[in-house]
C-alpha positions in Angstrom: 118.6 36.4 39.7 116.4 36.3 43.2 118.9 38.1 45.5 116.9 38.5 48.9 115.7 35.9 51.1 112.3 37.1 51.1 111.8 36.9 47.4 113.5 33.1 47.3 110.9 32.5 49.8 108.1 33.9 48.1 109.0 32.4 44.7 110.0 28.7 46.3 105.9 29.0 47.7 104.6 29.6 44.6 106.4 27.0 43.0 105.2 24.8 46.0 101.5 25.9 45.7 101.0 25.1 42.1 102.9 21.3 42.4 100.2 21.0 45.1 97.6 21.6 43.1 98.5 19.6 40.3 98.8 16.8 42.7 95.3 17.1 44.3 94.1 17.2 40.5 95.9 13.8 39.7 94.4 13.1 43.3 90.7 14.0 42.8 90.2 12.6 39.3 92.0 9.1 39.6 90.2 5.4 39.1 92.1 3.0 41.3 92.5 2.2 44.7 96.1 2.6 44.7 95.5 6.3 43.8 92.5 7.4 44.7 93.0 5.8 48.4 96.2 4.8 48.9 97.8 7.7 47.0 101.0 6.2 45.1 101.1 8.5 42.8 103.8 11.8 42.3 103.6 15.2 41.0 106.9 17.6 40.0 107.9 20.7 38.6 111.7 19.7 37.2 114.0 22.1 35.3 115.6 21.8 32.0 118.4 20.0 33.3 116.5 17.3 35.4 116.4 18.6 38.3 113.0 18.9 40.9 112.5 22.1 41.9 109.2 21.6 43.5 107.6 18.6 44.6 104.3 17.8 46.6 104.2 18.0 50.3 100.9 17.4 50.9 99.3 14.3 48.6 101.0 11.7 47.0 104.3 10.1 47.5 106.6 12.2 49.4 110.0 10.9 47.9 110.3 12.7 44.9 113.3 15.7 45.6 115.8 13.1 44.6 114.2 11.8 41.1 116.8 11.8 38.4 114.8 13.2 35.6 117.6 14.0 33.3 118.3 10.8 31.5 114.5 10.8 30.4 115.1 14.1 28.9 117.8 13.4 27.3 116.1 10.4 25.6 113.7 12.3 24.0 116.2 14.6 22.1 115.9 18.2 20.4 112.5 17.6 18.7 110.6 18.6 21.5 107.4 20.5 20.7 104.6 22.6 22.8 101.6 20.2 23.4 104.0 17.0 23.5 103.2 14.5 26.3 105.8 11.8 26.8 105.7 8.4 29.1 107.9 5.7 30.3 108.1 3.0 32.9 111.7 1.7 32.0 114.0 2.0 34.9 117.0 1.4 32.5 116.1 3.5 29.4 115.4 6.4 32.5 118.7 5.2 34.1 116.5 5.1 37.7 114.1 7.8 37.1 111.5 4.6 37.3 112.7 2.1 39.5 109.7 -0.5 38.7 107.7 -1.1 35.6 104.7 -0.3 37.7 105.3 3.3 37.8 104.2 5.3 35.2 105.5 8.7 34.1 103.9 11.2 32.0 105.2 14.3 31.4 105.5 17.6 29.2 107.2 20.7 28.6 106.4 24.4 29.4 107.4 26.6 26.7 108.1 30.4 26.3 108.4 32.0 23.1 109.6 28.9 21.5 111.6 28.3 24.5 111.2 25.6 27.3 111.2 27.2 30.5 110.6 23.8 32.5 108.8 20.5 32.5 105.8 19.4 34.1 106.0 15.4 35.6 103.8 13.1 37.1 103.7 9.4 37.9 101.0 6.5 39.0 101.5 3.1 40.4 99.2 1.5 38.0 97.8 -1.5 39.6 98.9 -4.1 36.4 100.8 -3.8 33.9 101.0 -7.5 32.5 103.6 -9.8 33.1 103.6 -13.4 35.0 101.2 -12.7 37.7 98.0 -10.4 38.4 99.3 -6.8 39.8 102.6 -7.6 37.9 105.3 -8.1 41.0 106.0 -11.3 42.8 109.2 -11.3 44.7 110.3 -15.0 43.0 110.2 -12.6 39.4 113.9 -12.6 38.4 114.2 -11.2 35.1 112.6 -7.6 34.0 110.4 -9.2 31.4 108.6 -11.1 33.5 107.1 -7.8 35.1 105.1 -6.2 32.4 105.0 -4.5 29.5 108.5 -2.0 28.9 107.9 0.9 27.8 111.1 3.3 26.9 110.7 7.2 26.8 108.3 8.2 23.9 105.4 10.3 23.1 101.9 9.8 23.9 100.9 12.9 22.5 102.6 14.8 19.7 101.4 18.6 19.3 98.0 17.6 21.6 97.6 14.7 19.2 96.7 11.7 20.6 98.9 8.5 19.1 95.9 5.9 19.7 97.8 3.3 18.1 100.5 3.2 20.6 97.6 3.4 23.8 95.9 0.6 22.3 98.8 -1.5 22.3 99.9 -0.5 25.8 96.4 -0.9 27.5 95.8 -4.4 25.8 98.9 -5.7 27.4 97.5 -4.8 31.4 94.3 -6.6 32.9 93.0 -3.5 34.3 93.2 -1.5 31.1 90.1 1.4 31.8 91.2 1.5 34.9 95.2 2.3 33.8 93.3 4.9 31.1 91.5 6.5 33.5 94.8 7.3 35.9 96.8 8.1 32.8 94.2 10.9 32.3 94.0 11.8 36.0 97.8 12.4 35.2 96.9 14.7 31.9 94.5 16.1 34.4 97.2 17.3 36.7 99.8 18.5 33.7 97.2 20.9 32.8 96.7 22.4 36.0 100.1 23.0 36.5 100.5 24.6 32.7 97.8 26.9 33.5 99.5 28.0 36.8 102.9 28.2 35.3 101.5 30.4 32.2 99.9 32.7 35.1 103.5 33.1 36.4 105.4 33.6 33.5 103.1 36.0 32.5 103.2 37.8 35.6 106.8 38.0 36.4 108.4 37.4 32.6 110.3 33.9 31.6 113.9 34.8 32.4 112.7 35.6 36.1 111.0 32.2 36.6 114.1 30.4 34.8 116.6 32.5 37.3 114.2 31.3 39.9 114.3 27.6 39.2 118.0 27.8 39.7 117.8 29.8 42.6 115.5 27.9 45.1 117.5 25.1 44.1 121.0 26.4 45.0 118.7 27.9 48.4 117.6 24.6 49.2 121.0 23.3 48.8 122.6 25.8 51.2 120.1 25.1 53.7 121.1 21.2 53.3 124.4 21.8 52.9 123.9 24.0 56.9 122.9 21.3 58.1 124.9 18.7 57.3 128.1 21.1 58.6 126.2 20.3 62.1 127.5 17.0 61.7 130.4 15.6 63.5 133.2 14.8 60.6 134.3 11.4 60.5 133.7 7.9 59.0 130.9 5.5 60.0 130.0 2.1 59.5 126.5 0.0 59.6 125.3 -2.8 57.9 121.7 -4.6 57.3 120.1 -7.6 55.9 117.3 -7.6 53.3 115.4 -11.2 54.2 115.7 -13.2 50.9 114.1 -16.3 52.5 111.1 -15.9 50.7 112.6 -16.6 47.2 115.3 -18.8 48.6 118.2 -16.5 49.7 118.7 -15.9 52.9 119.8 -12.4 54.3 121.7 -10.2 51.6 123.7 -7.8 53.6 123.5 -3.7 52.7 126.8 -2.5 53.9 127.5 1.5 54.2 130.9 3.2 55.2 129.3 7.3 55.6 131.9 10.0 55.3 131.1 13.2 56.9 133.2 16.0 55.4 132.9 19.6 54.0 129.1 19.6 54.4 129.1 16.8 52.5 127.7 12.9 52.7 129.8 10.2 51.0 128.2 6.9 50.6 129.9 4.0 49.6 128.0 0.4 49.6 131.3 -1.3 49.0 130.6 -4.8 50.4 126.7 -5.0 49.9 125.4 -8.3 48.2 125.4 -8.7 44.6 122.6 -8.6 42.6 119.9 -11.7 42.8 117.7 -13.3 40.8 114.7 -12.3 42.3 112.7 -9.0 42.0 114.8 -7.3 45.2 117.1 -5.5 43.0 116.8 -1.5 43.1 118.4 0.6 39.6 119.6 3.3 41.4 122.3 3.6 38.8 124.6 4.5 41.9 123.4 8.6 40.9 124.2 10.9 43.6 121.2 11.8 45.7 119.0 8.8 44.5 115.5 9.2 45.5 115.1 5.3 47.0 118.4 5.6 48.8 118.2 9.2 50.5 114.8 9.4 51.8 116.1 8.8 55.5 118.5 11.8 55.0 115.8 13.5 53.1 113.9 13.3 55.9 115.9 14.2 59.1 116.9 17.4 57.1 113.4 18.6 57.2 113.3 17.8 60.8 116.2 19.7 61.3 115.3 23.0 59.1 111.6 22.5 59.1 111.4 25.8 56.6 113.8 24.3 53.9 113.1 24.6 50.0 112.0 21.1 49.2 113.4 20.5 45.9 116.5 18.6 44.5 118.8 20.9 45.9 118.4 19.3 49.5 120.1 16.1 47.6 123.1 17.8 45.8 125.4 17.3 49.0 124.3 13.2 49.1 127.4 11.7 47.3 126.8 7.9 46.3 129.4 5.2 45.4 127.7 2.0 44.4 129.9 -0.8 42.9 127.8 -2.5 40.0 126.2 -5.5 39.9 125.0 -5.5 43.5 121.8 -5.5 44.6 121.2 -1.5 44.8 123.0 -1.0 41.3 122.4 -4.6 39.0 123.0 -5.2 35.4 120.7 -5.0 32.7 117.5 -7.0 33.2 117.6 -7.6 36.3 114.1 -7.9 38.3 113.4 -5.2 40.0 109.5 -5.5 41.0 109.8 -5.3 45.1 113.1 -3.0 44.9 111.1 -1.2 48.0 112.3 -3.6 50.5 116.0 -2.9 49.5 115.4 0.9 49.5 113.5 0.9 52.9 116.6 -1.3 54.4 119.0 1.2 52.6 117.3 3.8 54.5 118.0 1.9 57.7 121.3 1.8 57.0 122.0 5.2 56.7 120.2 6.3 59.6 121.7 3.4 61.8 125.3 5.1 60.3 124.4 8.5 61.2 122.7 8.0 64.4 126.5 6.9 65.2 126.9 10.5 64.9 124.1 12.6 66.0 122.6 9.8 68.3 120.0 12.4 69.7 118.7 13.4 66.1 117.2 9.7 65.0 114.7 7.4 66.1 115.1 3.7 66.6 114.4 1.3 63.4 111.2 1.1 62.6 109.4 -1.5 60.8 111.1 -1.9 57.8 108.4 -3.3 55.9 106.3 -1.1 53.2 104.3 -4.4 52.1 101.9 -4.0 49.4 98.9 -6.7 50.0 96.8 -7.1 46.6 94.0 -9.8 45.3 93.1 -10.8 42.2 90.4 -12.9 41.3 87.7 -13.9 38.5 84.8 -11.4 38.3 81.8 -13.9 38.5 80.0 -12.2 35.8 82.4 -11.5 33.3 85.4 -14.2 34.4 87.7 -11.5 33.4 90.5 -10.8 35.7 89.9 -8.0 38.4 92.9 -7.1 40.7 92.8 -4.6 43.9 95.1 -3.6 46.7 93.8 -4.9 50.0 96.0 -2.8 51.9 99.3 -1.4 52.3 100.6 -3.7 55.0 102.9 -1.4 56.8 104.1 -1.4 60.5 105.0 1.5 63.6 107.7 3.9 63.2 110.6 4.0 66.0 110.6 5.7 69.6 111.8 9.0 68.7 114.2 11.1 70.8 111.3 13.3 72.3 108.2 11.5 71.3 107.0 8.0 70.9 106.9 6.4 67.2 103.7 6.7 65.4 101.8 3.5 65.6 100.6 1.6 62.5 102.7 3.1 59.7 106.2 4.8 59.5 107.8 7.9 59.0 109.2 7.0 55.3 105.8 5.6 54.2 103.2 7.7 56.1 102.2 9.1 52.2 100.6 5.5 51.9 96.9 5.8 53.1 94.7 3.5 54.1 91.8 1.6 51.9 88.7 2.0 53.6 87.5 -1.5 54.4 83.8 -0.5 52.8 85.2 1.1 49.3 87.6 -2.0 49.1 84.1 -4.5 49.4 82.5 -2.4 47.3 85.1 -2.8 44.7 85.6 -6.5 45.3 82.6 -7.9 46.9 84.6 -11.7 47.4 86.6 -10.1 49.5 85.7 -10.1 53.2 88.0 -8.0 56.1 87.4 -9.4 59.4 89.6 -7.5 61.1 92.2 -4.2 61.2 93.4 -2.8 64.0 96.6 -1.8 65.9 98.6 -4.9 67.5 99.6 -5.2 70.7 103.0 -5.4 72.2 104.1 -4.7 68.8 106.0 -1.5 69.4 109.5 -2.0 71.6 109.8 -0.6 75.3 111.6 2.6 76.1 110.8 5.6 77.4 109.5 6.6 74.4 107.2 3.6 73.1 107.9 2.1 69.5 105.0 2.5 67.1 102.7 -0.3 67.2 102.2 -2.5 64.6 98.7 -3.7 62.9 97.0 -6.7 62.0 94.9 -7.3 58.8 92.5 -10.6 58.3 90.5 -11.0 55.3 88.5 -14.0 53.5 88.4 -14.7 50.1 84.5 -15.7 48.8 85.8 -16.8 45.0 87.3 -19.2 43.4 90.7 -19.6 41.8 92.0 -16.2 44.1 95.7 -15.1 43.7 97.3 -13.5 46.9 100.4 -11.6 46.1 102.7 -9.2 48.4 105.3 -7.5 48.2 108.4 -5.5 50.4 107.4 -7.9 53.6 110.5 -7.8 55.8 111.6 -8.4 59.6 110.2 -11.5 59.8 114.1 -12.9 61.0 115.1 -10.0 62.6 113.4 -7.7 64.7 113.3 -3.4 64.4 116.2 -2.6 66.6 115.6 -0.6 69.8 118.2 3.0 70.5 119.6 4.1 73.6 118.3 1.6 76.1 115.2 0.8 73.9 114.0 -2.5 73.4 113.4 -4.2 70.1 109.8 -3.9 68.4 108.2 -7.6 67.1 108.8 -9.3 63.9 106.1 -9.8 61.1 104.2 -13.0 60.7 101.4 -14.2 58.2 98.9 -17.1 59.2 96.5 -19.2 56.8 93.5 -20.1 58.4 94.0 -18.9 61.7 92.2 -20.4 65.0 91.3 -23.2 62.9 92.7 -27.2 62.7 94.2 -26.3 59.2 96.2 -23.2 60.8 99.6 -22.9 59.4 102.3 -19.9 59.7 103.7 -19.5 56.2 105.8 -16.4 56.7 106.4 -13.9 53.8 103.8 -14.2 50.9 105.4 -14.4 47.3 102.4 -15.7 45.6 99.9 -17.7 47.1 96.6 -19.5 45.0 93.5 -19.7 47.7 89.5 -20.6 46.9 86.5 -19.9 48.5 86.5 -19.5 52.2 90.5 -19.0 52.7 91.4 -16.6 55.6 94.8 -14.9 55.6 95.8 -12.9 59.1 98.8 -10.6 58.8 100.5 -9.0 61.6 103.3 -6.3 61.3 106.2 -5.4 63.0 106.2 -2.7 65.9 109.1 -0.1 65.6 111.8 0.0 68.1 111.8 1.8 71.5 113.9 4.6 72.3 115.6 5.4 75.4 115.2 3.4 79.1 111.6 2.1 79.7 112.0 2.7 83.1 112.0 6.4 82.3 108.9 6.1 81.0 106.4 8.0 82.7 103.9 5.1 84.9 100.8 7.0 83.8 102.4 6.5 80.9 102.5 2.7 80.8 99.2 2.7 82.5 97.3 4.8 79.7 99.4 2.4 76.9 97.6 -0.5 78.4 94.4 0.9 79.4 94.3 1.4 75.8 95.5 -1.9 74.4 99.1 -1.1 73.2 100.7 -2.8 75.8 99.8 -5.9 78.1 99.9 -6.1 81.6 102.4 -8.7 81.5 104.5 -6.4 79.3 104.0 -3.6 81.3 105.6 -5.6 84.0 108.1 -7.2 82.6 109.4 -4.5 79.9 108.4 -1.3 82.3 108.4 -2.4 85.6 104.7 -1.3 86.1 102.3 -3.8 87.7 98.4 -3.3 86.7 96.3 -5.1 88.4 93.2 -7.1 86.7 90.9 -4.2 87.3 93.2 -2.0 85.6 94.5 0.0 88.8 97.9 0.7 89.2 99.8 -1.3 92.3 102.4 1.5 93.3 104.3 -0.4 95.4 104.7 -3.4 93.6 105.8 -1.2 90.7 108.3 0.2 93.0 109.7 -3.2 93.9 109.3 -4.3 90.7 111.8 -1.7 88.9 113.9 -1.9 91.6 114.1 -5.8 90.6 114.8 -4.8 87.0 117.6 -2.6 88.1 119.4 -4.8 90.4 119.3 -7.3 87.7 121.5 -4.8 85.1 124.3 -5.3 87.5 125.7 -2.0 86.9 125.7 -3.0 82.8 124.8 0.2 80.4 122.0 0.6 78.2 123.0 -0.6 74.7 123.0 2.2 72.3 121.7 -0.3 70.0 119.6 -3.3 71.0 119.4 -5.5 67.8 117.9 -8.6 69.8 119.0 -12.1 70.9 118.4 -13.1 67.5 120.5 -10.9 65.0 123.0 -10.8 67.9 123.6 -14.3 67.7 124.0 -14.0 64.4 126.2 -11.7 64.5 128.4 -13.5 66.9 128.4 -16.3 64.5 128.9 -14.1 61.4 131.3 -11.1 62.3 131.5 -8.1 59.9 135.3 -9.2 58.6 133.4 -12.6 57.4 131.2 -11.1 55.7 133.7 -8.7 54.6 135.7 -11.1 53.3 132.8 -13.4 51.5 132.3 -9.7 49.4 136.3 -9.4 48.6 135.9 -12.8 47.1 133.6 -12.5 45.0 133.2 -8.8 43.8 135.9 -9.0 40.7 133.4 -12.1 39.1 131.6 -11.5 36.4 127.5 -11.3 37.0 126.3 -14.9 36.9 129.7 -15.9 39.0 129.3 -13.4 41.6 125.9 -14.9 42.5 126.3 -18.9 42.5 129.6 -18.0 44.2 127.3 -15.8 46.9 124.7 -18.4 47.5 127.4 -21.4 47.4 130.2 -19.6 50.0 127.0 -18.5 52.3 125.6 -22.2 52.3 128.8 -23.6 52.7 130.1 -21.1 55.8 126.9 -22.0 57.2 127.2 -25.4 56.9 130.3 -25.6 58.9 129.3 -23.1 61.2 126.1 -25.4 62.1 128.5 -28.1 62.8 130.3 -26.2 65.5 133.0 -25.5 63.1 135.0 -21.8 63.6 135.5 -20.0 60.0 137.6 -17.2 60.1 137.9 -14.6 56.9 141.2 -15.6 56.3 140.1 -18.9 55.3 137.3 -17.8 52.8 139.3 -18.0 49.8 140.4 -21.3 50.6 136.7 -22.5 50.8 135.9 -20.9 47.8 138.7 -22.5 46.1 137.5 -25.9 46.8 133.7 -25.0 45.9 135.0 -23.9 42.6 136.8 -27.4 42.4 134.0 -30.1 43.7 130.7 -28.7 44.4 129.7 -25.7 41.7 127.8 -27.2 38.9 130.3 -25.5 36.1 134.6 -25.0 36.7 134.0 -23.0 33.5 131.1 -21.0 34.9 133.2 -20.7 38.2 136.1 -19.8 36.8 137.1 -16.5 37.7 137.9 -14.0 34.5 
């Protein structure tokens, strides 16, 4: 056991160096654009109990600390030997370690004198693992079987010997087999790199010391995390937001949270969240405490409050989670999960929204909320084989921060996703032409600290039978909210053949078939602003206009700054305009959170109590009954609200009874158990 803080820091940094070198090896030897450019991969050191005791902070996915590896370890039983390498992508068999089939995990044990000291872990997001669409993921998929080949935990190598029969079977079921095997070999290179380093420190310090050190650094991070959480005022905080399921005909799907802060812990109860859906938006968390796809926002906050915190699973031990089974963030077996990141990010937004009520000066405004992945598949003109590639991560700006502007063109939660260089993409997919890629003017919400701008990408396809897919597109309906007087950012958009007579606003993409010469333009969201826009220095507004972040019209309308056609500041007109804005406020206090007029109108029609009543009405039903009841109730109540009728929460039970008796397709199906 390490008895002093210096020893803890030394060992924690040793582990960190190993995992960073491991991630670097994977990155440098990968084959696909997803890994070698976008960096959608991960590396971790894992304890024998399945906790991540070190994860990369420099390369790949920076969300690894809350990954639950315990069930994957248990699945392999006791017959684990030196030289074994395991593989899986199965969310259900690993109970929430893998969260969609495209993430393929490889791991291996570290032995010393016949005893397992720890595990080395890696994963890559494979460009394609089979399924109904090229790229494997489409929001409209409604069962896991549609999303690709499923591999429960099993051996890829047995004592160093490759299972070639399994490998061939796996790869032949994917559309990019050679590249997939290349990325798998990059994972193996990473595991071998980390194995050498772990053996070196075991030889230097001894296996017992390393084993104790693993426990100690986890406990150290937990203590640091609890210390930060204890600074938050104890109490219960409520917040909710909505996933936009309109592209698959599901409307708005609520994520509801009751956050209780007590005794250095966050207890997060998601009762009242929408049920599992027949779409790929489900998130298989299995309601595990500290789950990585639920707590990223909290982990970022902890790292901000305590920059030197040990970056491991001890950080998330105080994060307790309760999610009813059968909800969109804890679905039943077999549910489609490919586009689960839309849901994951919304959960992070909801947690930050609740926490910001307790510590408003520590959390940013809402970021763009979109971690979209834009992909294209087209036949190779020479071989006719389907080639698949990511075009870009289509990510918007982050929210304005309490002491700085938001980050332009990316979000804090997804800042590990890197841009794909245009030249590389056009070399690997020569039938794709990038016509425009840059920042989007007037997209960031106005504030003392401006929201980060979104981006605009426009591309043209030069191949017949091209398929464009996109997942995780969000905030096309409700914009990212501003905070502490800041204004909302913009919503996203997608145009087909912009600037032509055939221009069409197509909204979110699911599966889009296009041919020769089709042009697609996407604009991503800007983050919400933080603080009163009138508190932003005039010189900064002028600089934003000259840099193309803010238009002259927005400078005048939102910031009260008047700039002439020649780019010069009109100081007198600015003083007059700001006085007008102050007078128009008529002493009204600034909003602690500004959702924008569309969301605020929706909140008026659909108060929280009405959503709660619907959740209570269907919560006890079976899987299919919950899904049909949820859709039917929202459709019927929406119809009544649209006609001007007022619907009270206490009327929901009677409305559901009427639907069961007259409008649902099967009384037997609709009847409660």
